[in-house]
Chimera marker file (.cmm) of the C-alpha trace (Angstrom):
<marker_set name="trace">
<marker id="1" x="-76.693" y="98.970" z="22.409" r="1" g="1" b="0" radius="0.5"/>
<marker id="2" x="-75.447" y="102.481" z="23.198" r="1" g="1" b="0" radius="0.5"/>
<marker id="3" x="-71.915" y="103.661" z="22.664" r="1" g="1" b="0" radius="0.5"/>
<marker id="4" x="-70.158" y="105.103" z="25.724" r="1" g="1" b="0" radius="0.5"/>
<marker id="5" x="-67.578" y="107.859" z="25.269" r="1" g="1" b="0" radius="0.5"/>
<marker id="6" x="-65.895" y="110.407" z="27.503" r="1" g="1" b="0" radius="0.5"/>
<marker id="7" x="-66.896" y="114.072" z="27.399" r="1" g="1" b="0" radius="0.5"/>
<marker id="8" x="-63.433" y="114.917" z="26.070" r="1" g="1" b="0" radius="0.5"/>
<marker id="9" x="-63.767" y="112.407" z="23.227" r="1" g="1" b="0" radius="0.5"/>
<marker id="10" x="-67.298" y="113.674" z="22.498" r="1" g="1" b="0" radius="0.5"/>
<marker id="11" x="-66.017" y="117.236" z="22.081" r="1" g="1" b="0" radius="0.5"/>
<marker id="12" x="-63.213" y="116.031" z="19.819" r="1" g="1" b="0" radius="0.5"/>
<marker id="13" x="-65.454" y="113.822" z="17.685" r="1" g="1" b="0" radius="0.5"/>
<marker id="14" x="-68.524" y="116.076" z="17.587" r="1" g="1" b="0" radius="0.5"/>
<marker id="15" x="-68.526" y="116.391" z="13.761" r="1" g="1" b="0" radius="0.5"/>
<marker id="16" x="-68.862" y="112.599" z="13.527" r="1" g="1" b="0" radius="0.5"/>
<marker id="17" x="-71.737" y="112.302" z="16.014" r="1" g="1" b="0" radius="0.5"/>
<marker id="18" x="-74.463" y="111.965" z="13.367" r="1" g="1" b="0" radius="0.5"/>
<marker id="19" x="-72.646" y="109.024" z="11.777" r="1" g="1" b="0" radius="0.5"/>
<marker id="20" x="-72.148" y="107.406" z="15.183" r="1" g="1" b="0" radius="0.5"/>
<marker id="21" x="-75.862" y="107.813" z="15.952" r="1" g="1" b="0" radius="0.5"/>
<marker id="22" x="-76.775" y="105.981" z="12.751" r="1" g="1" b="0" radius="0.5"/>
<marker id="23" x="-74.400" y="103.191" z="13.696" r="1" g="1" b="0" radius="0.5"/>
<marker id="24" x="-75.047" y="102.878" z="17.450" r="1" g="1" b="0" radius="0.5"/>
<marker id="25" x="-78.549" y="104.313" z="17.898" r="1" g="1" b="0" radius="0.5"/>
<marker id="26" x="-77.531" y="106.351" z="20.948" r="1" g="1" b="0" radius="0.5"/>
<marker id="27" x="-74.417" y="107.744" z="22.582" r="1" g="1" b="0" radius="0.5"/>
<marker id="28" x="-73.919" y="108.057" z="26.335" r="1" g="1" b="0" radius="0.5"/>
<marker id="29" x="-71.383" y="110.716" z="27.303" r="1" g="1" b="0" radius="0.5"/>
<marker id="30" x="-69.442" y="110.073" z="30.500" r="1" g="1" b="0" radius="0.5"/>
<marker id="31" x="-67.624" y="112.448" z="32.817" r="1" g="1" b="0" radius="0.5"/>
<marker id="32" x="-65.389" y="110.826" z="35.420" r="1" g="1" b="0" radius="0.5"/>
<marker id="33" x="-66.938" y="107.448" z="34.523" r="1" g="1" b="0" radius="0.5"/>
<marker id="34" x="-70.472" y="108.666" z="35.328" r="1" g="1" b="0" radius="0.5"/>
<marker id="35" x="-73.186" y="109.258" z="32.709" r="1" g="1" b="0" radius="0.5"/>
<marker id="36" x="-73.482" y="112.971" z="31.952" r="1" g="1" b="0" radius="0.5"/>
<marker id="37" x="-76.026" y="112.939" z="29.115" r="1" g="1" b="0" radius="0.5"/>
<marker id="38" x="-77.355" y="110.795" z="26.306" r="1" g="1" b="0" radius="0.5"/>
<marker id="39" x="-77.587" y="111.726" z="22.617" r="1" g="1" b="0" radius="0.5"/>
<marker id="40" x="-80.393" y="110.066" z="20.662" r="1" g="1" b="0" radius="0.5"/>
<marker id="41" x="-81.790" y="110.643" z="17.182" r="1" g="1" b="0" radius="0.5"/>
<marker id="42" x="-84.737" y="113.029" z="17.278" r="1" g="1" b="0" radius="0.5"/>
<marker id="43" x="-87.081" y="110.385" z="15.848" r="1" g="1" b="0" radius="0.5"/>
<marker id="44" x="-86.633" y="108.349" z="19.043" r="1" g="1" b="0" radius="0.5"/>
<marker id="45" x="-86.954" y="111.235" z="21.455" r="1" g="1" b="0" radius="0.5"/>
<marker id="46" x="-90.007" y="111.146" z="23.763" r="1" g="1" b="0" radius="0.5"/>
<marker id="47" x="-90.467" y="114.872" z="23.120" r="1" g="1" b="0" radius="0.5"/>
<marker id="48" x="-90.952" y="114.100" z="19.433" r="1" g="1" b="0" radius="0.5"/>
<marker id="49" x="-93.748" y="111.692" z="20.357" r="1" g="1" b="0" radius="0.5"/>
<marker id="50" x="-95.388" y="114.334" z="22.541" r="1" g="1" b="0" radius="0.5"/>
<marker id="51" x="-95.154" y="116.975" z="19.802" r="1" g="1" b="0" radius="0.5"/>
<marker id="52" x="-96.701" y="114.666" z="17.218" r="1" g="1" b="0" radius="0.5"/>
<marker id="53" x="-99.506" y="113.613" z="19.543" r="1" g="1" b="0" radius="0.5"/>
<marker id="54" x="-100.278" y="117.242" z="20.468" r="1" g="1" b="0" radius="0.5"/>
<marker id="55" x="-100.439" y="118.238" z="16.803" r="1" g="1" b="0" radius="0.5"/>
<marker id="56" x="-102.819" y="115.424" z="15.890" r="1" g="1" b="0" radius="0.5"/>
<marker id="57" x="-105.155" y="115.610" z="18.896" r="1" g="1" b="0" radius="0.5"/>
<marker id="58" x="-108.222" y="117.704" z="19.501" r="1" g="1" b="0" radius="0.5"/>
<marker id="59" x="-107.408" y="119.558" z="22.732" r="1" g="1" b="0" radius="0.5"/>
<marker id="60" x="-111.027" y="119.360" z="23.837" r="1" g="1" b="0" radius="0.5"/>
<marker id="61" x="-110.934" y="115.551" z="23.878" r="1" g="1" b="0" radius="0.5"/>
<marker id="62" x="-107.538" y="113.810" z="24.253" r="1" g="1" b="0" radius="0.5"/>
<marker id="63" x="-106.998" y="110.387" z="22.732" r="1" g="1" b="0" radius="0.5"/>
<marker id="64" x="-106.396" y="108.024" z="25.655" r="1" g="1" b="0" radius="0.5"/>
<marker id="65" x="-104.773" y="105.371" z="23.465" r="1" g="1" b="0" radius="0.5"/>
<marker id="66" x="-102.150" y="107.856" z="22.280" r="1" g="1" b="0" radius="0.5"/>
<marker id="67" x="-101.456" y="108.953" z="25.861" r="1" g="1" b="0" radius="0.5"/>
<marker id="68" x="-101.061" y="105.316" z="26.890" r="1" g="1" b="0" radius="0.5"/>
<marker id="69" x="-98.615" y="104.699" z="24.019" r="1" g="1" b="0" radius="0.5"/>
<marker id="70" x="-96.511" y="107.709" z="25.033" r="1" g="1" b="0" radius="0.5"/>
<marker id="71" x="-96.372" y="106.567" z="28.660" r="1" g="1" b="0" radius="0.5"/>
<marker id="72" x="-95.205" y="103.103" z="27.590" r="1" g="1" b="0" radius="0.5"/>
<marker id="73" x="-92.516" y="104.565" z="25.320" r="1" g="1" b="0" radius="0.5"/>
<marker id="74" x="-91.251" y="106.806" z="28.133" r="1" g="1" b="0" radius="0.5"/>
<marker id="75" x="-91.051" y="103.821" z="30.492" r="1" g="1" b="0" radius="0.5"/>
<marker id="76" x="-89.007" y="101.858" z="27.936" r="1" g="1" b="0" radius="0.5"/>
<marker id="77" x="-86.488" y="104.701" z="27.644" r="1" g="1" b="0" radius="0.5"/>
<marker id="78" x="-86.082" y="105.188" z="31.400" r="1" g="1" b="0" radius="0.5"/>
<link id1="1" id2="2" r="1" g="1" b="0" radius="0.2"/>
<link id1="2" id2="3" r="1" g="1" b="0" radius="0.2"/>
<link id1="3" id2="4" r="1" g="1" b="0" radius="0.2"/>
<link id1="4" id2="5" r="1" g="1" b="0" radius="0.2"/>
<link id1="5" id2="6" r="1" g="1" b="0" radius="0.2"/>
<link id1="6" id2="7" r="1" g="1" b="0" radius="0.2"/>
<link id1="7" id2="8" r="1" g="1" b="0" radius="0.2"/>
<link id1="8" id2="9" r="1" g="1" b="0" radius="0.2"/>
<link id1="9" id2="10" r="1" g="1" b="0" radius="0.2"/>
<link id1="10" id2="11" r="1" g="1" b="0" radius="0.2"/>
<link id1="11" id2="12" r="1" g="1" b="0" radius="0.2"/>
<link id1="12" id2="13" r="1" g="1" b="0" radius="0.2"/>
<link id1="13" id2="14" r="1" g="1" b="0" radius="0.2"/>
<link id1="14" id2="15" r="1" g="1" b="0" radius="0.2"/>
<link id1="15" id2="16" r="1" g="1" b="0" radius="0.2"/>
<link id1="16" id2="17" r="1" g="1" b="0" radius="0.2"/>
<link id1="17" id2="18" r="1" g="1" b="0" radius="0.2"/>
<link id1="18" id2="19" r="1" g="1" b="0" radius="0.2"/>
<link id1="19" id2="20" r="1" g="1" b="0" radius="0.2"/>
<link id1="20" id2="21" r="1" g="1" b="0" radius="0.2"/>
<link id1="21" id2="22" r="1" g="1" b="0" radius="0.2"/>
<link id1="22" id2="23" r="1" g="1" b="0" radius="0.2"/>
<link id1="23" id2="24" r="1" g="1" b="0" radius="0.2"/>
<link id1="24" id2="25" r="1" g="1" b="0" radius="0.2"/>
<link id1="25" id2="26" r="1" g="1" b="0" radius="0.2"/>
<link id1="26" id2="27" r="1" g="1" b="0" radius="0.2"/>
<link id1="27" id2="28" r="1" g="1" b="0" radius="0.2"/>
<link id1="28" id2="29" r="1" g="1" b="0" radius="0.2"/>
<link id1="29" id2="30" r="1" g="1" b="0" radius="0.2"/>
<link id1="30" id2="31" r="1" g="1" b="0" radius="0.2"/>
<link id1="31" id2="32" r="1" g="1" b="0" radius="0.2"/>
<link id1="32" id2="33" r="1" g="1" b="0" radius="0.2"/>
<link id1="33" id2="34" r="1" g="1" b="0" radius="0.2"/>
<link id1="34" id2="35" r="1" g="1" b="0" radius="0.2"/>
<link id1="35" id2="36" r="1" g="1" b="0" radius="0.2"/>
<link id1="36" id2="37" r="1" g="1" b="0" radius="0.2"/>
<link id1="37" id2="38" r="1" g="1" b="0" radius="0.2"/>
<link id1="38" id2="39" r="1" g="1" b="0" radius="0.2"/>
<link id1="39" id2="40" r="1" g="1" b="0" radius="0.2"/>
<link id1="40" id2="41" r="1" g="1" b="0" radius="0.2"/>
<link id1="41" id2="42" r="1" g="1" b="0" radius="0.2"/>
<link id1="42" id2="43" r="1" g="1" b="0" radius="0.2"/>
<link id1="43" id2="44" r="1" g="1" b="0" radius="0.2"/>
<link id1="44" id2="45" r="1" g="1" b="0" radius="0.2"/>
<link id1="45" id2="46" r="1" g="1" b="0" radius="0.2"/>
<link id1="46" id2="47" r="1" g="1" b="0" radius="0.2"/>
<link id1="47" id2="48" r="1" g="1" b="0" radius="0.2"/>
<link id1="48" id2="49" r="1" g="1" b="0" radius="0.2"/>
<link id1="49" id2="50" r="1" g="1" b="0" radius="0.2"/>
<link id1="50" id2="51" r="1" g="1" b="0" radius="0.2"/>
<link id1="51" id2="52" r="1" g="1" b="0" radius="0.2"/>
<link id1="52" id2="53" r="1" g="1" b="0" radius="0.2"/>
<link id1="53" id2="54" r="1" g="1" b="0" radius="0.2"/>
<link id1="54" id2="55" r="1" g="1" b="0" radius="0.2"/>
<link id1="55" id2="56" r="1" g="1" b="0" radius="0.2"/>
<link id1="56" id2="57" r="1" g="1" b="0" radius="0.2"/>
<link id1="57" id2="58" r="1" g="1" b="0" radius="0.2"/>
<link id1="58" id2="59" r="1" g="1" b="0" radius="0.2"/>
<link id1="59" id2="60" r="1" g="1" b="0" radius="0.2"/>
<link id1="60" id2="61" r="1" g="1" b="0" radius="0.2"/>
<link id1="61" id2="62" r="1" g="1" b="0" radius="0.2"/>
<link id1="62" id2="63" r="1" g="1" b="0" radius="0.2"/>
<link id1="63" id2="64" r="1" g="1" b="0" radius="0.2"/>
<link id1="64" id2="65" r="1" g="1" b="0" radius="0.2"/>
<link id1="65" id2="66" r="1" g="1" b="0" radius="0.2"/>
<link id1="66" id2="67" r="1" g="1" b="0" radius="0.2"/>
<link id1="67" id2="68" r="1" g="1" b="0" radius="0.2"/>
<link id1="68" id2="69" r="1" g="1" b="0" radius="0.2"/>
<link id1="69" id2="70" r="1" g="1" b="0" radius="0.2"/>
<link id1="70" id2="71" r="1" g="1" b="0" radius="0.2"/>
<link id1="71" id2="72" r="1" g="1" b="0" radius="0.2"/>
<link id1="72" id2="73" r="1" g="1" b="0" radius="0.2"/>
<link id1="73" id2="74" r="1" g="1" b="0" radius="0.2"/>
<link id1="74" id2="75" r="1" g="1" b="0" radius="0.2"/>
<link id1="75" id2="76" r="1" g="1" b="0" radius="0.2"/>
<link id1="76" id2="77" r="1" g="1" b="0" radius="0.2"/>
<link id1="77" id2="78" r="1" g="1" b="0" radius="0.2"/>
</marker_set>
């Protein structure tokens, strides 16, 4: 479950963010009670999945199973 904090608190507690990420998994930063952005560990980022799949694939013939896995992961995050 994500941790919700205000933008002001995020700025104040920025040095502790890495510890909070280990504890909570993700942090949602709010501004005026509306989500502004989300901080997630890089291992869980969809961009990390795309980078790894691009590095391991032959560009001439993409691996459809890997593409399917990435799409499913992106849908879970959204």
